[in-house]
DOMARGU-495394 format. One record per residue (C-alpha): residue number from 1; x, y, z; residue in three letters; chain. Coordinates in Angstrom, 2 decimals, decimal comma, padded with zeros to 5 digits. Each point is the difference from the previous one (the first is absolute). Layout:
// DOMARGU-495394
> num | x | y | z | residu | chaine
> NUM | X | Y | Z | ALA | A
...
END
This chain:
// DOMARGU-495394
> num | x | y | z | residu | chaine
> 1 | -011,11 | -012,09 | -019,63 | MET | A
> 2 | -002,40 | -003,10 | -000,38 | ASN | A
> 3 | 000,82 | -001,72 | -003,47 | TYR | A
> 4 | -001,30 | -003,43 | 000,40 | PHE | A
> 5 | -003,38 | -000,98 | -000,22 | SER | A
> 6 | -000,88 | 003,47 | 000,29 | SER | A
> 7 | -001,42 | 002,68 | -001,88 | ASP | A
> 8 | 003,61 | 000,96 | -001,09 | PHE | A
> 9 | 000,27 | 000,70 | -004,35 | LYS | A
> 10 | 003,18 | -000,19 | -001,41 | LEU | A
> 11 | -000,31 | 001,59 | -003,97 | GLY | A
> 12 | 002,59 | -001,43 | -002,59 | ILE | A
> 13 | 000,75 | 001,91 | -002,95 | LEU | A
> 14 | 000,39 | -002,70 | -002,98 | GLY | A
> 15 | -002,35 | -003,53 | -000,49 | GLY | A
> 16 | 003,12 | -001,73 | -001,35 | GLY | A
> 17 | 002,17 | -003,01 | 000,96 | GLN | A
> 18 | 001,61 | 001,85 | 002,63 | LEU | A
> 19 | -003,41 | 001,23 | 001,35 | GLY | A
> 20 | -001,09 | -003,69 | -000,03 | LYS | A
> 21 | 003,08 | -001,23 | 001,88 | MET | A
> 22 | -000,64 | 002,55 | 002,71 | LEU | A
> 23 | -003,10 | -000,64 | 000,14 | LEU | A
> 24 | 000,60 | -003,43 | 001,16 | SER | A
> 25 | 001,89 | 001,01 | 002,81 | GLU | A
> 26 | -003,07 | 002,60 | 001,55 | THR | A
> 27 | -002,28 | -003,07 | -000,41 | ARG | A
> 28 | 002,24 | -002,09 | 002,04 | LYS | A
> 29 | -000,59 | 002,70 | 002,53 | PHE | A
> 30 | -003,44 | 001,07 | -000,85 | ASP | A
> 31 | 000,44 | 003,48 | -000,84 | ILE | A
> 32 | -002,83 | 001,75 | -002,01 | GLN | A
> 33 | 001,62 | 001,37 | -003,03 | THR | A
> 34 | -001,39 | 002,41 | -003,27 | TYR | A
> 35 | 001,67 | -000,36 | -003,36 | VAL | A
> 36 | 000,27 | 002,48 | -002,74 | LEU | A
> 37 | 000,95 | -001,10 | -003,87 | ASP | A
> 38 | -000,85 | 001,02 | -003,50 | PRO | A
> 39 | -000,35 | -003,69 | -001,08 | SER | A
> 40 | -003,52 | -001,62 | 000,88 | ASP | A
> 41 | 002,11 | -003,35 | -000,60 | GLU | A
> 42 | 002,63 | 001,08 | 002,61 | ALA | A
> 43 | 001,73 | -003,14 | 001,75 | PRO | A
> 44 | -000,73 | 001,81 | 003,53 | SER | A
> 45 | -003,81 | -000,15 | -000,81 | LYS | A
> 46 | -000,90 | -003,21 | 001,54 | ILE | A
> 47 | 002,35 | 000,17 | 003,17 | ALA | A
> 48 | -001,69 | 003,50 | 001,57 | CYS | A
> 49 | -002,41 | 000,92 | 001,78 | ASN | A
> 50 | -001,39 | 002,96 | -002,32 | LYS | A
> 51 | 001,31 | 000,77 | -003,72 | PHE | A
> 52 | -000,29 | 003,16 | -001,75 | PHE | A
> 53 | 000,34 | 000,52 | -003,72 | GLN | A
> 54 | 002,20 | 003,68 | -001,03 | GLY | A
> 55 | 002,89 | 001,45 | -000,56 | SER | A
> 56 | 003,18 | 000,32 | 002,18 | LEU | A
> 57 | 001,26 | 003,63 | -001,84 | MET | A
> 58 | -003,90 | 001,68 | 000,58 | ASP | A
> 59 | 000,29 | 002,07 | 002,69 | PHE | A
> 60 | -003,77 | -000,43 | 001,16 | GLU | A
> 61 | 000,19 | -003,59 | -000,27 | THR | A
> 62 | 003,29 | -000,23 | 001,89 | VAL | A
> 63 | -001,33 | 002,16 | 002,50 | TYR | A
> 64 | -003,68 | -000,93 | 000,70 | ASN | A
> 65 | 001,13 | -004,02 | 000,34 | PHE | A
> 66 | 002,91 | 000,98 | 002,53 | GLY | A
> 67 | -002,25 | 001,97 | 001,91 | LYS | A
> 68 | -001,97 | -003,07 | 000,97 | GLN | A
> 69 | 002,94 | -001,92 | 001,44 | VAL | A
> 70 | 002,23 | 000,51 | 003,27 | ASP | A
> 71 | 003,18 | -001,13 | -001,46 | VAL | A
> 72 | 000,99 | 000,54 | -003,93 | LEU | A
> 73 | 002,87 | -001,91 | -001,79 | THR | A
> 74 | 000,76 | -000,90 | -003,55 | PHE | A
> 75 | 001,27 | -002,65 | -001,90 | GLU | A
> 76 | 000,99 | 002,01 | -003,10 | ILE | A
> 77 | 001,88 | 003,79 | 000,06 | GLU | A
> 78 | -002,14 | 001,10 | -002,52 | LEU | A
> 79 | -002,62 | 002,32 | 001,74 | VAL | A
> 80 | -001,49 | 002,93 | 000,60 | ASN | A
> 81 | 002,19 | 002,10 | 002,31 | LEU | A
> 82 | -002,13 | 002,62 | 000,82 | ASP | A
> 83 | -002,65 | -002,16 | 000,84 | ALA | A
> 84 | 002,40 | -001,58 | 002,72 | LEU | A
> 85 | 001,32 | 003,12 | 001,63 | GLU | A
> 86 | -003,78 | 001,41 | 000,16 | LYS | A
> 87 | -000,90 | -003,29 | 001,77 | LEU | A
> 88 | 003,03 | 000,11 | 002,16 | GLU | A
> 89 | -000,82 | 003,49 | 000,60 | ASN | A
> 90 | -003,59 | -000,88 | 001,41 | GLU | A
> 91 | 001,22 | -002,77 | 002,17 | GLY | A
> 92 | 000,21 | -003,38 | -001,88 | VAL | A
> 93 | 003,36 | -001,80 | 000,41 | LYS | A
> 94 | 001,61 | -000,24 | -003,11 | VAL | A
> 95 | 002,92 | -002,61 | -000,40 | TYR | A
> 96 | 002,51 | 000,56 | -001,75 | PRO | A
> 97 | -000,50 | 003,62 | 000,66 | SER | A
> 98 | -001,00 | 002,18 | -002,90 | PRO | A
> 99 | 003,66 | 001,86 | 000,32 | LYS | A
> 100 | 002,19 | -003,62 | -000,24 | THR | A
> 101 | -002,41 | -000,48 | -003,17 | LEU | A
> 102 | 000,68 | 003,50 | -001,74 | LYS | A
> 103 | 003,71 | -000,72 | 000,31 | LEU | A
> 104 | -000,09 | -003,68 | -001,39 | ILE | A
> 105 | -003,14 | 000,48 | -002,59 | GLN | A
> 106 | 002,42 | 001,64 | -002,63 | ASN | A
> 107 | 003,15 | -001,44 | -000,57 | LYS | A
> 108 | 001,75 | 003,10 | -000,83 | GLY | A
> 109 | -000,61 | 001,15 | 003,79 | ILE | A
> 110 | 000,58 | -003,00 | 001,07 | GLN | A
> 111 | 003,56 | 000,13 | -001,46 | LYS | A
> 112 | 000,30 | 003,33 | 000,84 | GLU | A
> 113 | -000,80 | -000,65 | 003,68 | PHE | A
> 114 | 002,55 | -002,82 | -000,04 | TYR | A
> 115 | 002,87 | 002,55 | -001,74 | GLU | A
> 116 | -001,03 | 002,62 | 002,69 | ALA | A
> 117 | 000,21 | -002,17 | 002,76 | ASN | A
> 118 | 003,25 | -002,05 | -000,37 | GLY | A
> 119 | -001,42 | -003,13 | -000,97 | ILE | A
> 120 | 001,74 | -001,87 | -002,83 | PRO | A
> 121 | -001,73 | -000,67 | -003,04 | THR | A
> 122 | 000,94 | 000,18 | -004,15 | ALA | A
> 123 | 001,00 | 003,21 | -001,56 | ASN | A
> 124 | -002,89 | 001,96 | -001,76 | PHE | A
> 125 | -001,62 | 003,07 | -001,81 | LYS | A
> 126 | -003,45 | 000,96 | 000,03 | LYS | A
> 127 | -001,85 | 000,88 | -002,90 | PHE | A
> 128 | -003,63 | 001,74 | -000,40 | ALA | A
> 129 | -000,57 | -001,00 | -003,31 | SER | A
> 130 | 001,71 | -002,25 | -003,04 | LYS | A
> 131 | 000,92 | 003,02 | -001,43 | LYS | A
> 132 | 002,20 | 001,12 | 002,67 | GLU | A
> 133 | 001,13 | -003,57 | 000,07 | LEU | A
> 134 | 000,97 | -000,05 | -003,82 | LEU | A
> 135 | 001,77 | 003,68 | 000,33 | ILE | A
> 136 | 002,11 | -000,86 | 002,78 | GLU | A
> 137 | 001,33 | -003,60 | -001,82 | PHE | A
> 138 | 000,35 | 002,35 | -003,17 | ILE | A
> 139 | 002,00 | 002,89 | 001,99 | GLU | A
> 140 | 002,28 | -001,60 | 002,44 | THR | A
> 141 | -000,42 | -003,69 | -001,56 | LYS | A
> 142 | -001,52 | -002,02 | 002,98 | LEU | A
> 143 | 002,00 | -003,16 | 000,61 | PRO | A
> 144 | -001,80 | -002,62 | -001,80 | LEU | A
> 145 | -001,04 | -002,94 | 001,05 | PRO | A
> 146 | -002,47 | 001,62 | 002,95 | PHE | A
> 147 | -002,75 | -000,87 | 001,75 | VAL | A
> 148 | -003,26 | 001,47 | -000,93 | TRP | A
> 149 | -003,08 | 000,44 | 002,79 | LYS | A
> 150 | -003,37 | 002,09 | 000,07 | CYS | A
> 151 | 000,07 | 001,35 | 003,38 | THR | A
> 152 | -003,85 | -000,51 | 000,24 | GLU | A
> 153 | -002,33 | -002,82 | -000,59 | PHE | A
> 154 | 002,33 | -002,78 | -000,60 | GLY | A
> 155 | -000,07 | -003,52 | 001,46 | TYR | A
> 156 | 001,65 | -003,93 | -000,61 | ASP | A
> 157 | 002,05 | 001,05 | -002,40 | GLY | A
> 158 | -002,23 | 002,58 | -001,99 | ASN | A
> 159 | 001,54 | 003,25 | -000,38 | GLY | A
> 160 | 003,55 | -000,59 | 000,35 | VAL | A
> 161 | 002,03 | -000,71 | -003,88 | LYS | A
> 162 | 003,72 | -000,50 | -000,47 | ILE | A
> 163 | 000,87 | 002,65 | -002,49 | VAL | A
> 164 | 003,14 | -000,47 | -002,35 | ARG | A
> 165 | -000,50 | 002,28 | -002,61 | SER | A
> 166 | -001,71 | 003,04 | -001,28 | ALA | A
> 167 | -002,98 | -001,84 | -001,94 | THR | A
> 168 | -000,65 | -001,56 | 003,34 | ASP | A
> 169 | -000,11 | 003,84 | 001,56 | ILE | A
> 170 | -002,73 | 000,30 | -002,94 | GLU | A
> 171 | -002,15 | -002,78 | 000,57 | ASN | A
> 172 | -000,49 | 000,80 | 004,19 | LEU | A
> 173 | -003,31 | 001,56 | 001,39 | PRO | A
> 174 | -000,06 | 004,01 | 000,22 | ASP | A
> 175 | 000,44 | -000,22 | 003,62 | VAL | A
> 176 | 001,76 | 001,33 | 002,98 | GLU | A
> 177 | 002,76 | -002,17 | 000,39 | CYS | A
> 178 | 003,52 | -001,15 | 001,61 | ILE | A
> 179 | 002,65 | -000,96 | -001,90 | ALA | A
> 180 | 002,30 | -002,35 | 002,39 | GLU | A
> 181 | 003,23 | -001,36 | 000,01 | GLU | A
> 182 | 000,34 | -003,75 | -000,90 | ILE | A
> 183 | 001,15 | -001,32 | 003,13 | ILE | A
> 184 | 002,61 | -003,22 | -000,69 | PRO | A
> 185 | -000,82 | -002,67 | 003,28 | PHE | A
> 186 | 000,13 | -002,99 | 000,96 | LYS | A
> 187 | -003,52 | -000,88 | 001,47 | ASN | A
> 188 | -003,66 | 002,00 | 000,45 | GLU | A
> 189 | -001,12 | -000,07 | 003,45 | LEU | A
> 190 | -002,60 | 001,13 | 002,14 | ALA | A
> 191 | -000,28 | 000,65 | 003,51 | VAL | A
> 192 | -003,60 | 000,49 | 001,91 | ILE | A
> 193 | -000,49 | 002,11 | 002,55 | VAL | A
> 194 | -002,42 | 000,24 | 002,68 | VAL | A
> 195 | -000,78 | 003,04 | 002,33 | ARG | A
> 196 | -003,36 | 000,54 | 002,27 | ASN | A
> 197 | -001,24 | 003,38 | 001,14 | VAL | A
> 198 | 001,96 | -000,09 | 003,21 | SER | A
> 199 | 003,26 | -000,66 | -002,01 | GLY | A
> 200 | 000,76 | -003,70 | 000,56 | GLU | A
> 201 | 001,76 | -001,33 | -002,79 | ILE | A
> 202 | 001,25 | -002,87 | -001,39 | LYS | A
> 203 | 001,47 | -001,54 | -003,30 | THR | A
> 204 | -000,55 | -003,26 | -002,09 | TYR | A
> 205 | 002,95 | -001,75 | -001,36 | PRO | A
> 206 | 001,51 | 001,23 | -003,09 | VAL | A
> 207 | -001,38 | -001,53 | -002,99 | VAL | A
> 208 | 001,75 | -000,48 | -003,34 | GLU | A
> 209 | -002,33 | 000,37 | -003,22 | MET | A
> 210 | 000,37 | -001,11 | -003,42 | GLU | A
> 211 | -001,57 | 002,09 | -002,74 | PHE | A
> 212 | -001,77 | -001,30 | -003,28 | HIS | A
> 213 | 002,19 | 001,43 | -003,06 | PRO | A
> 214 | -002,79 | 000,95 | -002,01 | GLU | A
> 215 | -002,92 | 001,13 | 002,67 | ALA | A
> 216 | 002,62 | 001,52 | 002,52 | ASN | A
> 217 | -002,21 | -001,87 | 002,54 | GLN | A
> 218 | 001,00 | -001,78 | 002,92 | VAL | A
> 219 | -000,07 | -004,19 | -000,71 | GLU | A
> 220 | 001,63 | -000,71 | 003,24 | TYR | A
> 221 | 000,22 | 000,98 | 003,00 | VAL | A
> 222 | 002,75 | -001,90 | 002,43 | ILE | A
> 223 | 000,34 | 000,16 | 003,92 | CYS | A
> 224 | 002,35 | 000,25 | 001,37 | PRO | A
> 225 | 002,12 | 001,80 | -002,88 | ALA | A
> 226 | 002,90 | -001,86 | -001,08 | ARG | A
> 227 | 002,55 | 002,63 | 000,78 | ILE | A
> 228 | 002,75 | 000,56 | 002,93 | ASP | A
> 229 | -001,53 | 000,56 | 003,28 | GLU | A
> 230 | 002,29 | 003,47 | 000,35 | LYS | A
> 231 | -002,01 | 001,35 | -003,36 | VAL | A
> 232 | -003,26 | -001,30 | 001,81 | ALA | A
> 233 | 000,54 | 002,19 | 002,87 | LYS | A
> 234 | 001,07 | 003,18 | -002,03 | LYS | A
> 235 | -003,21 | -000,65 | -002,14 | ALA | A
> 236 | -002,38 | -000,14 | 003,63 | GLN | A
> 237 | 001,77 | 003,00 | 001,15 | GLU | A
> 238 | -000,56 | 001,86 | -003,41 | VAL | A
> 239 | -003,40 | -001,17 | -000,15 | ALA | A
> 240 | -000,50 | 001,60 | 003,93 | LEU | A
> 241 | 001,06 | 003,31 | -001,00 | LYS | A
> 242 | -002,04 | -000,05 | -002,81 | VAL | A
> 243 | -003,32 | -000,38 | 002,31 | SER | A
> 244 | 001,16 | 002,41 | 002,57 | SER | A
> 245 | 000,47 | 002,63 | -002,19 | THR | A
> 246 | -003,31 | -000,46 | -001,91 | PHE | A
> 247 | -001,24 | -000,45 | 003,72 | ASN | A
> 248 | -002,57 | -002,66 | -001,59 | HIS | A
> 249 | -002,63 | -002,22 | 001,87 | VAL | A
> 250 | -000,84 | -003,66 | -000,77 | GLY | A
> 251 | 002,08 | -001,88 | -003,18 | LEU | A
> 252 | 002,96 | 001,63 | -002,01 | LEU | A
> 253 | 001,89 | -002,11 | -002,64 | ALA | A
> 254 | 002,88 | 001,43 | -000,82 | VAL | A
> 255 | 001,48 | -001,54 | -003,27 | GLU | A
> 256 | 004,08 | 000,60 | -000,44 | MET | A
> 257 | 002,87 | -001,06 | -002,20 | PHE | A
> 258 | 002,78 | -001,89 | 001,28 | GLN | A
> 259 | 002,67 | 001,29 | -002,54 | THR | A
> 260 | 003,02 | -001,72 | -000,77 | VAL | A
> 261 | 002,25 | 001,95 | 002,43 | THR | A
> 262 | -002,85 | -001,19 | 002,83 | ASP | A
> 263 | -001,22 | 003,61 | 000,51 | GLU | A
> 264 | -003,83 | 000,16 | 000,58 | ILE | A
> 265 | -001,88 | 002,57 | -002,12 | LEU | A
> 266 | -003,61 | 000,32 | 000,54 | VAL | A
> 267 | -002,24 | -000,46 | -003,03 | ASN | A
> 268 | -003,51 | 001,31 | 000,85 | GLU | A
> 269 | -002,50 | -000,95 | 003,09 | VAL | A
> 270 | -003,56 | -001,14 | 000,39 | ALA | A
> 271 | -001,91 | 000,92 | 002,73 | PRO | A
> 272 | -002,21 | -002,82 | 000,49 | ARG | A
> 273 | 000,08 | -004,02 | 000,07 | PRO | A
> 274 | 002,22 | -001,05 | -003,02 | HIS | A
> 275 | 000,88 | -002,85 | -002,08 | ASN | A
> 276 | 003,00 | -000,49 | 001,44 | SER | A
> 277 | -001,50 | -000,64 | 002,87 | GLY | A
> 278 | -002,42 | -003,16 | -001,19 | HIS | A
> 279 | 001,86 | -002,73 | 001,71 | HIS | A
> 280 | -000,42 | 001,42 | 003,09 | THR | A
> 281 | -003,63 | -001,42 | 000,25 | ILE | A
> 282 | 001,49 | -003,74 | -000,06 | GLU | A
> 283 | 003,48 | 000,56 | 000,72 | ALA | A
> 284 | 000,00 | 002,83 | 003,07 | SER | A
> 285 | -001,61 | -000,08 | 003,33 | TYR | A
> 286 | -001,44 | 003,00 | -000,83 | THR | A
> 287 | -001,06 | 000,72 | -003,61 | SER | A
> 288 | 000,45 | 003,52 | -001,24 | GLN | A
> 289 | -003,92 | 000,42 | 000,27 | PHE | A
> 290 | -000,39 | -000,59 | 003,49 | GLU | A
> 291 | 002,95 | 002,23 | 000,99 | ASN | A
> 292 | -001,24 | 002,92 | -002,45 | HIS | A
> 293 | -003,31 | -000,15 | 002,14 | LEU | A
> 294 | 001,42 | -000,59 | 003,04 | ARG | A
> 295 | 002,16 | 003,41 | -000,81 | ALA | A
> 296 | -002,68 | 002,47 | -001,07 | ILE | A
> 297 | -002,45 | -001,48 | 002,95 | LEU | A
> 298 | 003,21 | 000,83 | 002,44 | ASN | A
> 299 | -000,18 | -003,57 | 001,25 | LEU | A
> 300 | 003,59 | -001,92 | 000,93 | PRO | A
> 301 | 001,52 | -001,13 | -002,98 | LEU | A
> 302 | 000,52 | -003,91 | -000,96 | GLY | A
> 303 | 003,17 | -001,53 | -000,29 | ASN | A
> 304 | 001,15 | 000,39 | -003,47 | CYS | A
> 305 | 002,69 | -003,00 | -000,09 | ASP | A
> 306 | -000,59 | -002,31 | -002,41 | SER | A
> 307 | -000,71 | -004,11 | 001,05 | LYS | A
> 308 | 001,13 | -001,28 | -002,71 | VAL | A
> 309 | 001,34 | 000,62 | -003,51 | ALA | A
> 310 | -002,24 | 001,85 | -002,72 | GLY | A
> 311 | -000,18 | 000,60 | -003,40 | ILE | A
> 312 | -002,85 | 001,73 | -001,76 | MET | A
> 313 | -001,02 | -000,52 | -003,79 | VAL | A
> 314 | -001,97 | 002,33 | -001,63 | ASN | A
> 315 | -002,65 | -001,54 | -002,13 | LEU | A
> 316 | -000,74 | 002,44 | -003,16 | VAL | A
> 317 | -002,18 | -000,19 | -002,83 | GLY | A
> 318 | 001,74 | -001,54 | -002,93 | GLU | A
> 319 | 001,11 | 001,73 | -003,09 | GLU | A
> 320 | -002,83 | -000,70 | -003,01 | GLY | A
> 321 | -003,00 | -000,29 | 002,25 | PHE | A
> 322 | -002,61 | 002,22 | 001,10 | SER | A
> 323 | -003,17 | -000,54 | 001,17 | GLY | A
> 324 | -001,76 | -002,67 | 003,09 | GLN | A
> 325 | 002,83 | -001,00 | 002,04 | VAL | A
> 326 | 001,17 | -003,95 | 000,13 | VAL | A
> 327 | 002,94 | -001,19 | 002,05 | TYR | A
> 328 | 001,39 | -003,06 | -001,47 | GLU | A
> 329 | 001,59 | -002,57 | 002,38 | ASN | A
> 330 | -001,27 | 001,55 | 003,07 | ILE | A
> 331 | -000,55 | -003,54 | 001,09 | GLU | A
> 332 | 003,62 | -001,06 | -000,87 | LYS | A
> 333 | 001,79 | 002,66 | 002,26 | ILE | A
> 334 | -002,39 | -000,27 | 003,09 | MET | A
> 335 | 001,12 | -003,82 | 000,00 | ALA | A
> 336 | 003,67 | 001,05 | 000,97 | ILE | A
> 337 | 000,81 | 000,77 | 003,50 | GLY | A
> 338 | 000,38 | 003,41 | 001,39 | GLY | A
> 339 | -002,14 | 001,34 | -002,59 | VAL | A
> 340 | -002,44 | 002,72 | 000,96 | THR | A
> 341 | -002,21 | 001,89 | -003,36 | PRO | A
> 342 | -001,66 | 003,07 | 000,27 | HIS | A
> 343 | -002,40 | 000,84 | -002,45 | ILE | A
> 344 | -000,89 | 003,77 | -000,26 | TYR | A
> 345 | -003,36 | -000,57 | -001,64 | GLY | A
> 346 | 000,20 | 002,32 | -003,24 | LYS | A
> 347 | -002,22 | -001,33 | -002,03 | LYS | A
> 348 | 001,87 | 001,09 | -003,28 | GLU | A
> 349 | 003,33 | -000,73 | -001,09 | THR | A
> 350 | 002,26 | 001,53 | -002,44 | ARG | A
> 351 | 003,80 | -000,27 | -000,41 | PRO | A
> 352 | 002,14 | 000,94 | 002,83 | PHE | A
> 353 | -002,84 | 000,85 | 002,42 | ARG | A
> 354 | 000,23 | -001,10 | 003,31 | LYS | A
> 355 | -002,34 | -002,85 | 000,96 | MET | A
> 356 | 001,57 | -001,72 | 002,80 | GLY | A
> 357 | 003,11 | -000,96 | 001,64 | HIS | A
> 358 | 001,12 | -003,47 | 001,47 | VAL | A
> 359 | 001,77 | -000,15 | 003,16 | THR | A
> 360 | 002,77 | -002,76 | 000,46 | ILE | A
> 361 | 001,56 | -000,46 | 003,62 | VAL | A
> 362 | 002,82 | -002,61 | 000,86 | ASN | A
> 363 | 002,70 | -000,19 | 002,27 | GLU | A
> 364 | 002,10 | -000,72 | -002,52 | ASP | A
> 365 | 000,47 | 003,61 | -002,44 | MET | A
> 366 | 001,66 | -002,29 | -002,64 | GLU | A
> 367 | -003,03 | -002,34 | 000,23 | ILE | A
> 368 | -002,29 | 002,73 | -000,25 | ALA | A
> 369 | 001,29 | 001,96 | -002,77 | ARG | A
> 370 | 000,16 | -003,23 | -001,70 | ASN | A
> 371 | -003,70 | -000,60 | 000,71 | ILE | A
> 372 | -000,99 | 003,78 | -001,25 | ALA | A
> 373 | 001,68 | -001,06 | -003,21 | GLU | A
> 374 | -002,46 | -002,59 | -000,26 | GLU | A
> 375 | -002,57 | 002,01 | 001,13 | VAL | A
> 376 | 000,30 | 002,66 | -002,69 | LYS | A
> 377 | 000,71 | -002,53 | -002,74 | ASN | A
> 378 | -003,44 | -002,01 | 000,61 | SER | A
> 379 | -002,56 | 002,69 | 000,80 | ILE | A
> 380 | -001,21 | 001,74 | -002,77 | ARG | A
> 381 | -002,61 | 003,01 | -000,08 | VAL | A
> 382 | -001,84 | 000,08 | -003,10 | ILE | A
> 383 | -003,35 | 000,76 | -001,30 | SER | A
> 384 | -003,33 | -002,21 | -000,74 | VAL | A
END
């Protein structure tokens, strides 16, 4: 199929910042793009050929949108699976497939999939409700503390809590959930795997993630990870096994724990461009967004190697500020060599909302990390 400067149409479900960054690659190649998002102020609206406002969970909305395009992909997992399955059955190419998404969309099903396929992961139990969880705690003294995760609709640290007491359980929402063993770990790592329709597969270098202690969001992504080469190789091997088992097409971000004994345990995956790969725009030969596009169009995959060390700093809304956004001291960080800000285009800020990111590239990792700290301490995302 002739994808470039033609009548070919690519549909993207979700119009957030991931879609906006993906669209920068489609514009480079002159591919027609249609985007569906619930918000009329979605960041992707300014960058696509046609924008449609509507619910990603509504069957008719997703189905009618998908009928207009040749290939359909998504930047968020929370989409109507029944509509995707019907579209695929009627000849629309959907990547990653609804079959893959069905195994990932629900964290309980995702964890059971790891268990069934011999993929190393933390011990867990699944519960249909808070009542079931409480009964388990009372009858068998479910060991405290543990990690509580809702199985659906969690994102960016939402839907994840550390449970340390019975009172903590009482205060949880009444939803299907998993209780997961807390893993003593040295590092939280991630590997992005890219696989095209024909089965060509590559991995990006292992990255190290540093999290905000309160918001449970990634603050820094560091590439390459500051770990032993044997551990990095093991992490890439585990990520490739996860990819082949899911049989995914496109990008798959595999988040992992490096335990104190250097085991690699899979935490969870995302079948799309991911926060742990944003640095690739400046630091890699081929960005994660371009490679996702190459993969779903069954084009040869680009070089995943890094040109230079890269660190990504997330820009999130400051605590105590809500309303029309202001980026304070952005001129100051832009005066630093190797610093590139990405502003997502969200008009309203609120505490811990992802509003942008900054990439720092440098041949010396230690210098890059110091600059990242300076950037983090300088720029503030506040409101008018």
